C-alpha positions in Angstrom: -6.4 23.2 -19.8 -5.8 19.8 -18.6 -8.2 18.1 -16.4 -7.0 15.7 -14.0 -8.5 12.0 -14.2 -10.8 11.2 -11.4 -11.7 8.0 -9.7 -15.2 6.6 -9.7 -17.7 7.1 -7.2 -17.1 3.6 -5.9 -13.4 4.6 -5.2 -12.3 1.3 -6.9 -10.2 2.8 -9.5 -6.6 1.4 -9.8 -4.0 3.8 -10.4 -2.4 2.0 -13.5 -6.0 2.3 -15.0 -6.0 6.3 -14.2 -2.7 6.4 -15.9 -3.8 4.6 -19.1 -6.9 6.9 -19.2 -5.1 10.0 -18.9 -2.8 12.3 -17.1 -3.1 12.1 -13.5 -2.6 14.8 -10.6 -2.2 13.4 -7.5 -1.1 14.3 -3.6 1.0 13.1 -1.0 0.4 13.4 2.7 2.5 12.3 5.8 1.2 11.3 9.1 1.3 13.8 12.0 3.4 13.5 15.1 1.9 16.1 17.2 -1.8 17.1 18.0 -1.1 20.3 16.3 -0.1 18.4 13.4 -2.8 16.3 13.4 -5.1 19.4 13.1 -3.1 20.8 10.3 -3.5 17.6 8.2 -7.4 17.6 8.9 -7.6 21.1 7.4 -5.5 20.3 4.5 -7.6 17.3 3.8 -10.5 19.3 3.9 -8.9 22.3 1.6 -7.5 20.0 -0.9 -10.4 17.4 -1.4 -12.1 20.0 -3.8 -9.6 19.8 -6.3 -10.4 16.4 -6.7 -7.0 14.5 -7.1 -6.9 11.7 -9.0 -5.3 9.6 -6.0 -3.6 10.4 -2.7 -0.8 8.6 -0.9 0.2 8.5 2.7 3.3 7.9 3.8 5.2 5.5 6.1 7.5 6.6 9.1 11.1 5.1 8.9 11.0 1.2 10.3 7.4 1.2 10.4 7.2 3.9 13.1 3.9 5.6 12.2 2.2 2.3 10.9 -1.1 2.9 12.9 -1.4 6.5 12.3 -0.6 6.0 8.5 -3.7 3.2 8.4 -5.7 5.4 10.5 -5.5 8.0 7.9 -5.9 5.9 4.9 -8.9 4.5 6.4 -10.5 8.1 7.3 -9.7 9.2 3.6 -11.2 6.0 2.3 -14.6 6.5 4.3 -15.1 9.6 5.1 -13.8 11.7 1.6 -14.3 11.5 -1.9 -10.2 11.2 -2.5 -8.9 7.4 -3.3 -6.3 6.8 -0.9 -2.9 5.0 -1.6 -1.2 3.8 1.7 2.6 3.6 1.6 4.0 0.1 2.9 7.6 -0.7 3.9 9.4 -4.0 4.5 11.7 -2.7 7.2 10.7 -3.5 11.0 8.0 -6.1 10.0 7.3 -9.8 9.9 5.7 -11.5 7.4 2.6 -12.3 9.7 2.4 -8.5 10.5 2.6 -7.2 6.6 -0.1 -10.0 6.1 -2.5 -8.5 8.3 -1.8 -5.0 7.1 -2.6 -5.8 3.6 -5.5 -7.9 4.1 -6.8 -5.4 6.5 -6.6 -2.8 3.7 -8.1 -5.0 1.0 -11.0 -6.0 3.4 -11.8 -2.2 3.5 -12.1 -2.1 -0.3 -8.3 -0.3 -1.0 -7.0 -1.4 -4.1 -3.5 0.9 -4.4 -0.5 0.1 -2.7 3.3 1.8 -2.8 5.4 -1.0 -2.0 8.7 0.3 -0.3 11.8 -1.4 0.8 12.0 1.2 3.4 14.6 2.9 5.6 15.9 1.6 9.4 14.6 3.6 12.2 16.0 7.2 12.5 17.8 6.3 16.0 19.6 3.5 14.1 18.1 0.5 16.1 18.5 -2.8 14.4 14.6 -3.9 13.8 13.4 -7.4 12.8 12.4 -7.5 9.1 11.4 -10.6 7.4 11.6 -9.3 4.0 14.5 -7.0 2.4 13.3 -5.9 -0.9 9.8 -4.1 -2.3 9.7 -7.0 -4.6 9.2 -9.6 -1.8 6.3 -6.9 -0.8 4.9 -7.0 -4.0 4.7 -10.7 -4.3 2.9 -11.1 -0.9 0.5 -8.3 -1.8 -0.3 -10.2 -5.3 -1.1 -13.2 -3.3 -3.4 -11.4 -0.9 -5.6 -9.2 -3.2 -6.0 -7.6 -6.4 -3.9 -4.5 -5.8 -2.4 -1.9 -8.2 0.7 -1.8 -7.1 3.7 1.3 -7.2 7.3 1.4 -6.5 9.6 4.3 -5.6 12.1 5.6 -8.2 15.0 8.1 -7.8 15.6 9.8 -11.0 19.0 11.2 -9.4 19.9 7.5 -8.3 19.0 6.0 -4.8 21.3 6.9 -2.1 22.4 3.2 -1.7 23.0 2.4 -5.0 26.5 1.4 -6.0 26.1 3.6 -9.4 23.9 4.6 -12.0 23.8 0.9 -13.8 23.2 -0.5 -10.6 20.3 1.7 -9.9 18.7 1.3 -13.2 19.1 -2.5 -13.0 17.3 -2.9 -9.5 14.5 -0.2 -10.6 14.0 -2.0 -13.9 13.7 -5.2 -11.8 11.1 -3.6 -9.5 9.0 -2.2 -12.2 8.7 -5.6 -13.9 6.9 -6.7 -11.0 4.9 -3.7 -10.4 2.2 -1.6 -12.2 3.6 1.8 -12.0 6.4 4.0 -10.3 6.2 7.5 -8.4 9.6 9.4 -8.1 11.6 10.9 -5.3 11.3 14.9 -5.7 13.7 16.5 -8.2 14.4 20.3 -8.7 14.8 19.6 -12.7 13.2 17.7 -15.3 16.3 16.3 -17.0 17.3 13.7 -14.4 13.6 12.1 -15.2 13.7 12.1 -18.7 17.4 10.5 -18.6 15.9 7.9 -16.3 13.2 7.1 -18.4 15.6 6.8 -21.2 17.9 4.5 -19.5 15.1 2.1 -18.1 13.5 2.1 -21.7 17.2 0.7 -22.9 16.6 -2.0 -20.4 13.2 -3.1 -21.7 11.0 -1.3 -19.3 8.4 1.1 -20.1 5.7 1.4 -17.3 4.5 4.6 -16.2 6.5 6.5 -13.7 5.1 9.4 -12.2 7.5 12.3 -11.3 7.3 13.7 -7.7 7.6 17.5 -7.0 8.0 18.6 -3.7 6.3 21.9 -2.4 8.9 22.6 0.3 8.0 24.9 3.3 11.2 26.1 4.9 15.0 26.2 3.6 16.3 24.0 6.0 14.1 21.0 5.2 15.1 21.5 1.5 18.8 20.9 2.2 18.0 18.1 4.7 15.8 16.4 2.7 17.9 16.6 -0.4 20.8 15.3 1.4 19.0 12.3 2.6 17.6 11.5 -0.9 20.6 12.2 -3.2 18.6 15.3 -4.8 20.9 18.1 -6.1 19.8 21.5 -5.1 21.1 23.6 -8.1 23.0 26.9 -7.6 20.2 28.9 -9.1 17.9 27.5 -6.6 20.5 27.8 -3.7 20.7 31.7 -4.4 16.9 32.1 -4.2 16.6 29.7 -1.1 19.3 32.0 0.6 17.4 35.4 -0.1 13.9 34.0 1.3 15.1 32.0 4.4 13.2 32.8 7.6 10.3 34.2 5.6 7.4 31.7 5.4 5.0 33.7 2.7 8.2 34.3 0.3 9.4 30.5 0.8 6.0 29.3 -0.1 6.1 31.7 -3.2 9.1 30.5 -4.2 8.1 26.9 -4.0 5.1 27.5 -6.0 7.1 29.4 -8.7 9.8 26.8 -9.1 7.2 23.9 -8.9 4.9 25.6 -11.6 8.0 25.9 -13.9 9.1 22.4 -13.2 5.5 20.7 -13.3 4.8 22.4 -17.0 8.2 21.1 -18.2 7.3 17.7 -16.8 4.2 17.6 -18.7 4.9 19.2 -21.9 7.8 16.1 -22.0 5.1 14.0 -21.6 5.2 12.6 -18.0 2.1 10.6 -17.2 1.2 12.2 -14.2 2.3 14.6 -11.5 2.6 13.6 -7.9 2.9 16.8 -5.2 4.2 16.1 -2.2 2.1 18.9 0.0 4.1 18.7 3.3 0.7 18.7 4.7 0.1 22.2 4.0 -2.9 23.1 1.3 -1.9 26.8 0.2 0.9 25.8 -2.3 -0.7 22.9 -3.9 -3.9 25.5 -4.3 -1.4 27.7 -5.8 0.1 25.7 -8.3 -3.3 24.4 -9.4 -4.5 27.7 -10.0 -1.2 28.5 -12.0 -1.7 25.6 -14.0 -5.3 25.9 -14.7 -6.0 22.5 -13.2 -9.3 21.2 -12.0 -11.8 23.3 -10.2 -9.8 26.2 -9.4 -8.7 26.7 -12.7 -12.2 26.8 -14.3 
């Protein structure tokens, strides 16, 4: 049985230190946009806390649209749970002054981990003022303001805005040289992840990169999110998705089955950890933990 590395009681453990100590298992949550979604997230936090994740991340809406809610959730997790939170933070839609205030606020409440992202423009296509364009600029600012462990995003199947694989890996390598670790966008195959590691190693970069695995909850979202993130949905998965569309219980079972197999392949191949995109639903994550014999549910 693999036992997740746990943060210490003071919750000041940095992600790159956890990775150096052993395999990490972490979760991602997103800020809710409705009262019903907020209630679901509250339940999810309560139900997943006993799994004792190494750390948890909280996403950020396009153009900084969930800035206040992200901060609220992060500080709630930090103050009121045993979990170690890592906020996502993006450049788009922020001035340097705003970013300074956000990072300083996180530092002052005791957070030690950040995920630095360039970010996406607002969903409605509006132009928003942004003093920074690249995540490297955000990393530099965070380094000036505090002693953070800083992660960046990686795309095993290449960022949608990259010109080609070489361009993508060159930019990713530059980001990782400034950061402490990476976390990937989700994929449904282990091969792109390991190929990405080889390509980065050829560029002299061997920072730890945690693969992301999505526990999808409905079929349309699989196709929508995959198209947005340049993630291939293989034919074998399309066939299985078509058979369960409109059946929530069967969709969850499929997500758990696919994720369990993928995670085991990633771990067997030497991945330093796993980052589970929970979609703010606890059951899938609990089932995967049980399948893999992880933590309290597998003991």
